[in-house]
N, C-alpha and C positions, 0 to 999 in steps of 0.2 A: 449682514457685512458679506461684499463679495468677495470671492477666493481669487486670488491670479496667480500665475505660475510662469515659469519659465517657458522659452519656445521649445527645449529639450523634452522639458516635463509634458508640454502640449502634445508632442508627437507620440511621448509614452503614452499618454491618455487616449489618442486617437487609435492606437494601436492596439491597447485592451479591449478598447470599444467594439473595433473590428473582430479582432479574435472572439471576444466572448460573442458576440452575434453571429459571427460564422459557426462557432460551435453550439450554440441554443438549436439554429438549423438545423445542422448536424443530427444532433441527436431526437430532435423532433421527427426530422424525417426516417431516421433507422426506426424510433418506435412506432411511426405510423406503420412504415413498410413489412417491419417482422410483426406488428400486429396483425396487418392484412391475411400474413401467411399463416399465423397462429388461429386467427378467428377461422379460416377457410379448413384448416385441419382439425379443429372441431367438429365440424359437418361430415367428414369423411368416418365413415362407421368401421372401415378397414385398417383405421391407424389409433394403436394401442393411446391411452389419453397420457400415459407418462412421458411418450414421445413430445408431448405438445409442452412439457413444464420448462426445457431449456428456452424456448421463444419468448413464453411468458416471463421468464425471469431477466431476459435480456431487454425489454420492454420497459420493466420496472426499472431497471439501471440505467437505460438511457433517457426516461425521463426524469430520473433522480440527478441525473449529470447535468441535463438541460437547466432544472429549477435552480442548481447549484452555482451557476454561469450567469443566472438572472442579476442579482445582486452586484455582479461585477459591472454589467452593462448598464444598471442604473445608476453606479457610483460614477460612472465614465460621463455617461450624460450630465449630470447634475456637477459634474466637475469643469466640463466644458462651459457649461452655461454660469458658471461661477458661483453655486450654490455648495452649501455641506451635505453631509450625508443624510440621506432620510433618518427620520425619528426611529422607525421601527428596525433600524441596525444597529440601535444604540445596547451595547449587551449587558451595561450596567441598569438598564431596568429590573426593577423587582419580578416581574413575572415571567421573564428570562432565567432569572436565576433559581425561581420556584419551579419553572419546567426542566430546569437541569437536575434540580434534584429528584422530581418525580420519574427522571430516566432511572433511577436507583431501584425503584421498584418494576418500573414497565421493563427493563431488561431480561429480569429471568422469567417474568409472564412470557415474554416473547419469545424466548428460547422453550420452555414449556410446551407453547401454542403451535410455534413452528415444528418441533419435533413432533408433535402428532399430526400437524398439516402435511409435513415432507412424507408420510406413511400412508396418506389418502389422495393418491393421483387426481381425483377428480377433484378436490379442494385445492393441492397444490398447484395445478395448472393455473388457477384463478389468483390466489391467495400468496401463495408463498414466496415472493419477491418480495411483499410487504415484510414480512418476519426477516428477509435478509439483509435487508436495508437498516432494521430495529439492531437485529443481531450485530452487523458488522458496525454499523454507525455508531451506537452510542458508547462503544469501549475507545474508541478514537476520539471522541469528543472530551470525555472524561480523562485521558490521557493528557492531551491537547490543554484543557483546563488546569489539571493540575502542574503539570509541567511548566505552565508559563503562570502562573499565580504570583500576583504582587509583581512580576517584572516589567521592564518599559517596552512594551512589543515594537512600537512604530505606529507610522499612519494606517490606517483603516484600509485606504485605497491598496497600498501595498499588501496588505495581509491580503486579501482577495484576490488579489492580481496573481499572487505566489501561489496560494492556493488552487485556484483555477487553472493555472497553465501545469501544475502538477496533477491534477485530476485529470486531464485533457491529455496534453501534450507530452509530458514526460512519459508517462507508460507505452508511449509508440515509439518514441525515440528508443526507449531501453530494450522493448521488444526486438525492434529490428535490428539492434546493436548486437542483443544475444543471439539472434537467427544468424547473422554471418559470421559470428566468433565460433557459433554451434556448429557452423556448415564447416568452417576450417578445421576444428576438432574432429569432426565427423570424417572428414577427408585423408585427416591423420590418420586416425582409427582402421580405417579401410587399409590405408596402406601398411600400418603395422600386421592385421589379418592377413594380406595377402604376402607379405614376408616370413610371418608363422607357417603360412601353409605349406610356402618353399621350402620348409626346412622338417615340416613332419607332413605328410602327404594324406595322414591318415585323420587331421584335423578337419581336412576337405569335406572329406567322407561324412563324419559326424553333422558338421553344420548342414550338409547337401539334406542329411536325413532329417533334421531337426526343422529344415524350411520346408520340406517337403510335407510334414505332418502339420507343419501350421498353415501351409496353403489349401491343404484339404479339410481344412475345418476340425483338426483333429489336436489342435494347439493343447489341450488339457490332458492329452495323453503324452505327451512327451516326458521322456525319462527326466526326472526331476532331478536323480542323483548327477546325470550327465551335467546337466545345466549347473546346476550347485560346484561343482568340479570346476567347472570353468570360472564362474562368478566370484569364486575364491581365490582366484590366483592372484597374485599381490600386484600384477601389473594392471589387472581388470580394477582391483579396490582403489588403487591410486589413482585411476584415469577418472572413475567417478567421484571419489574426495576431489580431486583437482578441478572438477569443473563444477559440481555441486557447492562445494565448501571453499574455493578458492576464485575460479574466472567468477560464475554469477556474482557472488556478493562483490568482489570488486567492480564489475561493470555498474550493478546498480547502485552500489553506495558513492561511485563518482557521479553518475549522472543522475540521481534523484534530485540533489539541489540545485541544478542545471539553472531553475528559474533564480537563484541568488545572484547569477553573474550579472544580470543587469544592474546590481546596485555596487559593482566593483567600483572603489573610487569615492564612493558616496558617505565616508565617514561612518560605517555603521560599526556600531558596538557591540561589543560580546553577547550583552544580553539581547539585543535586536536580531544579530546573527543567528542566537541558540533559537528563539521563537521563529524567525523564517524557517529554520530548517525544520521544525517543527511540523510547519503548517507543508513544507515540501514532503516530508514521510505522511503527513495525514492525507493530504491528496492522491496519492500514489496509492498507499495501503486500503482506501476506503474503494478504489475503483478495482484494484487488485483480487480484495476480498469478494466483492461482488460476481466478479467473474468465476472464479473458483468455485463459487457455488453453484456453478452451471453442469459440473462434472459430479455434482452428487447424486448417489440413485437410489438410496435408501434412506429412512428414517435415522437409522443410527449413523450414518454416513455422515448425514448432515448435522447430528450432534456434537461428531468429533471434530467436523469441518468448522464449526460455530467456535468450539475451544483453541482447536488450532489456530484459526483465523486472528481472533480475541490477540492471540499472543504475537504473531506475526505483524497486525497492527502496530504494536509496540515497539517490537524490534525496528520496523520501517523508522519510526519516528525518531526511536532513539539513537539511529546512525546517521540520519538526516541532521538531527539537532547537533549533534558533537561535530558534524562536516560545517555546517551554518555557524557555530562558534568558531570555527577553524579559519572557515575562511574571511570572517570579520576581522579576526584580529591579523590574521596574516595580511589583508588588504590594508588595514590600518597601520600596522607596524612595518610592514614591508618583511616579515622573516617568516620563513616556511616551515621552521621545525616543529611550532605547535601544530600547524595543518597536517602536518605528515604524522603526527603521534596520533591526532584524530581521526585521521583516515585509515590508522594500522587498528587502532581499537576498534573504528565502525567496522573495519570488512572484517577482523577478527571476530566480535560477536556474531554478524552474520554467518559467517563461516561455522562456527562453533553450531550456532542454530541450525543450519542445514544438516550438520552432521549428525547432531542427535535426531533431528527430525527423521532422517533416514533411520537410524538406529530404533527408533521408534516404530516406525513402518514394518519394516524389513525384520527387526527383531525374533517377535513372538513366531514369526512364521519360522526363522531358521532354528529356533533353537524348541519350540513346542509343536512345529508342523502344523497343519491346518485346524487341529483342534484345539487351538489357542482360547484360553478364558477370556472374558471381559477383564477380569482382574490382572492377569499374567500381560493383558496390552497395557492397562494403564501402568503396569511396574517398569516397563520399557520408556514410558513417556514421564516419567519422575524427574530426570535429568533434565530435561525441556522446561519442566514447570520450575524447577531450581533457576535455571538460568533466567525464566521469564520475572522472577521474583526477585533476581539482582539488579535486571535492567531497570524495574520499577522503583527501587531503591535507590538507584545511580541517578535516576532523574530527580527524584526528590532532595537527593543530597547536592545536587548540581544546582538546583531551584534556591537550597539556603544559601548555597554558596553565594550565588548572584543579590540574593536579597540581603546577606549582612557584607558585600562589599561596598565600597565607599565609591558610588557611580555619581555623586553631585557633581563632581566636577566635569565630568563628561556629558552630563544629562541636566544642569542645574535646573532648569523650568518644566522638567516631566516630574510628576507626579504618580508613584506605581497606584496600580487599582488590581483590588481581590476579586475583580468581578468576571465574568466572561469577556474574553479577549476581545470584544469588539466597541471599541469607543466611537465616541462620535467624531465626525471629521472637525468640529468646531473647537473642540481640543486642544489644549496647548500645544501638543506634541504635533499635531496637523498643521496648526498655524505656523509653527516653527518652519516645518518643512518646505511649506509654500512660499515662505519669504524668499 
């Protein structure tokens, strides 16, 4: 049975095809270019092996991004040809469910092996990127699967397009916006410092001494007591928290679900908005997590990064799911109070997470100094772990709320599925959207 679509949907399909094709070409070229630099550096005996690791990780991340855009390209071509989605994208097939269950065993093994590989530069420069993908990707898949289980998700093309846009375009938009805002904040901070120097000339001499020590390569010899005295100033603490727990969360939570705006006025249900928001957070979190791994220098840092970024993935999906729910209801009912509530919750959870992360990172150094033990460092991360459990529990409760809600009047022809959320295009929900 051939699928037909309106001219508007046809243009959307063409746009998705063009963007996915351009994205694939970009990531393949990036992987090839960085790969050439990486291979050349391997034969340079003057270059430390560890220096090659970031290039290797970028190659792995680029190839993964290109592969994840292939389904969008394929679906777009099939839609233009009037054909349903390929059978291999049908997530209700038994082998996909078995594969999903197998990841429960793969993830801890990947973490263990990745931790070992991260401590071996000669191995890390070749295969650490694979373990980064497994360590970062499996938690995202499971959070998405459990949070949308048995919900009405919407058409498969729509979901892949949302995920692809959030994986590629959304991070660029968010980073550009954050750089502009942070530049403005930096100029404001610079003006404040100039004002403080004007009323306290001794501050200028102190800052000059610190800069001289840093520029001469003696940064480790900077008087920590002097630095701490300034870092503990209420104005500095307020500024740091305002940026990390206020400005950054606000920008990201508003822009992460930007892919959903193409669905404004389409009668998106609460469940569809919630699931679409999960996909927005999943795409953004996956790419961000992979890029963060490029800053890891030791095996211990890699292990902490894996644990921390798994939690951050939940955070991004949680916030975007709330925003997607709020946007769907606002577009359908024309009332913004619920969206405002969801925005406040998403930004608040994100801001609290960032604040607790700062506490976990700086707390042990400020309290115990450089001699802090692993147990003392873990102690400062316990509040963050508690917040993670709260977010996972909330996603589970929202899922139960949707499953118990009477959605038959909104979607009488749709049957929820408890399988991995990649239904076939010839299912009832896709046929309904195509008409």
